C-alpha positions as CSV (number, residue, x, y, z in Angstrom):
1,M,64.4,-1.6,77.8
2,A,68.0,-2.9,77.8
3,A,69.4,0.6,78.3
4,L,67.0,1.2,81.2
5,I,67.6,-2.0,83.1
6,L,71.3,-1.3,83.1
7,V,70.8,1.9,85.0
8,A,72.8,2.2,88.2
9,A,70.9,2.6,91.5
10,T,72.0,2.2,95.1
11,A,73.2,-0.5,97.5
12,V,76.0,-3.0,97.2
13,F,75.8,-6.8,97.5
14,V,79.0,-8.8,97.9
15,S,79.1,-11.2,95.0
16,A,81.1,-12.3,92.0
17,Y,78.4,-10.4,90.0
18,D,77.8,-6.7,90.1
19,F,74.7,-5.8,92.0
20,S,75.7,-2.3,92.9
21,W,72.7,-1.0,90.9
22,A,70.2,-2.8,93.1
23,P,67.8,-0.7,95.2
24,W,68.2,-1.2,99.0
25,T,65.1,-2.9,100.4
26,G,66.3,-3.7,103.9
27,A,64.8,-3.5,107.3
28,G,62.7,-0.4,107.9
29,G,61.3,0.0,104.4
30,D,58.4,-1.5,102.6
31,G,60.7,-3.1,100.1
32,V,59.0,-1.8,97.0
33,A,61.4,-0.8,94.2
34,P,61.7,3.0,94.0
35,G,59.7,4.4,91.1
36,N,61.2,6.5,88.3
37,S,58.8,8.6,86.3
38,G,61.3,8.9,83.5
39,W,61.2,5.1,82.9
40,T,57.4,5.1,82.9
41,R,57.3,8.0,80.5
42,Y,59.9,6.3,78.2
43,F,58.0,3.1,77.8
44,R,54.7,4.9,77.3
45,D,56.2,7.1,74.6
46,V,58.0,4.3,72.8
47,N,55.4,1.5,73.1
48,G,52.3,3.0,74.5
49,G,49.9,1.2,72.1
50,A,51.1,-2.3,73.0
51,W,48.5,-4.7,74.4
52,Y,48.7,-8.4,74.9
53,G,45.2,-8.9,76.3
54,G,44.7,-11.4,79.1
55,E,47.4,-13.4,80.8
56,I,48.5,-16.9,79.7
57,T,47.0,-19.6,82.0
58,Q,47.4,-23.0,80.4
59,C,49.4,-24.9,77.8
60,S,48.3,-25.2,74.2
61,S,48.8,-29.0,74.0
62,Y,48.7,-32.0,76.2
63,V,51.8,-31.3,78.2
64,W,52.5,-30.1,81.7
65,G,54.0,-26.7,82.5
66,A,55.6,-27.1,85.9
67,S,56.2,-23.6,87.4
68,I,58.1,-22.9,90.6
69,D,57.8,-19.5,92.2
70,D,59.7,-17.2,94.7
71,G,63.3,-18.4,94.4
72,P,66.1,-18.7,94.0
73,S,66.6,-20.1,97.5
74,V,68.7,-22.6,99.4
75,Y,66.3,-25.3,98.2
76,T,66.6,-24.6,94.5
77,P,69.9,-26.5,93.9
78,G,68.3,-29.7,95.1
79,L,65.4,-29.2,92.6
80,L,67.9,-28.6,89.8
81,N,69.7,-31.8,90.7
82,Y,66.4,-33.7,90.7
83,F,65.4,-32.4,87.2
84,Q,68.9,-33.4,85.9
85,S,68.5,-36.9,87.4
86,K,65.3,-37.3,85.4
87,G,66.9,-36.9,82.1
88,G,67.2,-33.1,82.1
89,I,63.5,-32.3,82.4
90,K,62.9,-28.5,82.1
91,A,60.6,-26.4,84.2
92,T,59.9,-22.7,84.6
93,F,61.3,-20.8,87.5
94,W,59.7,-17.4,88.4
95,L,62.5,-15.5,90.2
96,V,62.0,-12.7,92.7
97,G,64.6,-10.1,91.8
98,R,65.8,-9.2,95.4
99,Q,66.5,-13.0,96.0
100,I,69.0,-13.2,93.1
101,P,71.8,-11.2,94.7
102,W,71.8,-13.7,97.6
103,F,71.8,-16.7,95.3
104,P,73.3,-15.6,92.0
105,D,75.1,-18.8,91.2
106,T,71.9,-20.8,91.7
107,A,70.0,-18.4,89.4
108,A,72.7,-18.7,86.8
109,R,72.8,-22.4,87.0
110,T,69.0,-22.6,86.6
111,Y,69.4,-20.8,83.3
112,Q,72.5,-22.7,82.2
113,L,70.7,-26.0,82.7
114,G,68.0,-24.9,80.2
115,H,65.2,-24.1,82.5
116,Q,63.1,-21.1,81.6
117,I,63.3,-18.1,83.8
118,G,60.5,-15.5,84.2
119,I,60.2,-12.2,86.1
120,H,58.4,-12.4,89.4
121,T,59.0,-8.7,90.2
122,W,61.7,-7.2,92.4
123,S,60.1,-7.4,95.8
124,H,56.9,-9.6,95.4
125,H,54.4,-6.9,96.2
126,D,50.9,-6.8,94.8
127,L,51.3,-4.8,91.7
128,T,47.7,-3.6,91.6
129,Q,48.4,-1.7,94.8
130,L,51.4,0.2,93.5
131,S,51.7,3.4,91.5
132,D,52.5,3.3,87.8
133,D,56.1,4.2,88.4
134,Q,56.5,1.5,91.1
135,I,55.1,-1.1,88.8
136,V,57.6,-0.2,86.1
137,A,60.4,-0.2,88.7
138,E,59.4,-3.6,90.1
139,L,59.6,-5.1,86.6
140,V,62.7,-3.3,85.5
141,Y,64.7,-4.3,88.6
142,G,63.4,-7.8,88.5
143,A,64.5,-8.1,84.9
144,R,67.8,-6.4,85.6
145,A,68.6,-9.0,88.3
146,I,67.9,-11.8,85.9
147,F,70.0,-10.1,83.2
148,E,72.9,-9.8,85.6
149,V,73.3,-13.6,86.0
150,T,72.0,-14.8,82.6
151,G,72.7,-12.1,80.0
152,M,69.1,-12.2,78.9
153,V,65.8,-10.3,79.6
154,P,62.7,-12.5,79.9
155,K,59.6,-11.5,78.0
156,Y,57.2,-13.0,80.5
157,F,56.3,-12.0,84.1
158,R,54.2,-13.5,86.8
159,P,52.3,-11.0,89.0
160,P,52.7,-11.8,92.7
161,Y,49.7,-13.6,94.2
162,G,48.3,-13.7,90.7
163,Y,46.9,-10.2,91.3
164,I,46.6,-8.2,88.1
165,D,44.3,-5.7,86.4
166,D,44.1,-3.8,83.1
167,R,46.4,-1.1,84.4
168,V,49.1,-3.5,85.2
169,R,48.6,-5.4,81.9
170,R,48.8,-2.1,80.0
171,I,52.0,-0.9,81.7
172,A,53.7,-4.3,81.3
173,A,52.7,-4.4,77.7
174,T,54.5,-1.1,77.1
175,M,57.6,-2.9,78.4
176,G,57.2,-5.8,76.1
177,L,56.1,-8.1,78.9
178,H,53.2,-10.6,78.9
179,A,51.7,-11.9,82.1
180,V,51.5,-15.6,82.9
181,K,49.5,-17.1,85.7
182,W,48.5,-20.8,86.1
183,S,45.6,-23.2,85.6
184,H,46.2,-25.4,88.6
185,D,47.2,-24.2,92.0
186,T,48.6,-26.7,94.5
187,D,47.8,-24.3,97.4
188,D,51.1,-25.4,98.9
189,W,51.5,-22.2,100.8
190,R,48.4,-23.0,102.9
191,Y,50.2,-25.9,104.5
192,I,53.3,-24.0,105.7
193,G,53.8,-24.9,109.4
194,T,50.8,-27.2,109.5
195,G,52.5,-30.6,108.9
196,E,49.9,-31.1,106.1
197,N,52.0,-30.5,103.0
198,W,51.3,-34.1,102.0
199,K,48.0,-32.7,100.8
200,V,49.9,-31.2,97.8
201,L,50.6,-34.8,96.7
202,E,47.0,-35.8,97.1
203,T,46.1,-32.8,94.9
204,Y,48.4,-34.0,92.1
205,K,47.0,-37.6,92.4
206,N,43.5,-36.2,92.1
207,W,44.5,-34.2,89.0
208,M,45.9,-37.3,87.4
209,N,42.8,-39.3,88.2
210,Q,40.7,-36.6,86.6
211,G,42.9,-36.7,83.4
212,V,44.1,-33.2,83.7
213,G,46.4,-32.0,81.0
214,N,47.4,-28.7,79.2
215,A,48.1,-27.4,82.7
216,I,50.4,-24.8,84.2
217,S,50.8,-25.8,87.9
218,L,52.0,-23.5,90.7
219,Q,54.4,-24.5,93.5
220,H,57.0,-22.6,95.6
221,D,60.6,-23.4,96.4
222,N,61.3,-20.6,99.0
223,V,60.4,-22.5,102.2
224,T,61.0,-26.0,103.5
225,D,57.3,-27.0,103.7
226,T,56.6,-26.2,100.0
227,A,60.0,-27.1,98.5
228,S,60.1,-30.5,100.1
229,V,57.2,-31.9,98.1
230,I,58.1,-30.6,94.7
231,T,60.2,-33.6,93.6
232,Q,57.5,-36.0,94.8
233,S,54.9,-34.0,92.9
234,M,56.9,-34.2,89.7
235,D,57.3,-38.0,90.2
236,I,53.5,-38.3,90.3
237,L,53.4,-36.4,86.9
238,I,56.1,-38.5,85.4
239,N,54.6,-41.8,86.6
240,A,51.2,-40.8,85.1
241,G,52.8,-40.2,81.7
242,R,52.7,-36.4,81.8
243,R,55.5,-34.6,79.9
244,I,56.9,-31.7,81.9
245,V,58.0,-28.8,79.8
246,P,59.1,-25.1,80.2
247,L,56.7,-22.3,79.4
248,S,58.0,-21.7,75.9
249,E,57.2,-25.2,74.8
250,C,54.0,-25.3,76.9
251,I,52.4,-22.4,74.9
252,G,53.9,-23.5,71.6
């Protein structure tokens, strides 16, 4: 896979990093990464028998896997500062590939601070509605963007919207990727523009009152209404005695 994700494509982003390989997904297009049948064929031929089964949805012990989707964004640095102020707590950030060229230093800092980074595809499209070649391209380009700023390729991906089927699982497995979803959804996106994002905090309080553990929670840091309640949400976990950990520690 390393050789494939280093392939040059089109478009140039102005950055200290080299994103000249990135596919152009600007205005007028649907934004989906362009498929390449050669990539799909390569993974099928090399690793066609791979299968991971169902996706990971919860931690294996009584810890809390805080996961934050759809960045990096202008709001991510504040979250990184918060986690540092809490003794260097580590979370998992699921990065959308096409966001990384616009916030490369933020993505790099996320990794440098020890947070876990996972692939959230290139363009955040529903993978179940794409062709095999497009699915591969979405994962390749998402991984390539992460590699550009970290020097590593994740082995976990999160399907946008949580939509996944056996076809997507099989294709991802040929690429050495295992899907991760969540056990507890804050539904923070539902409150965008409503002035009711405080309900996310009530959700966390309810989970604590119910004694929830072994959880992987879902929040988003790409818009103000969702990002603004993440630190308060983490405070609720900390004050309730939950230990926040990245995915690798969450699943043991």
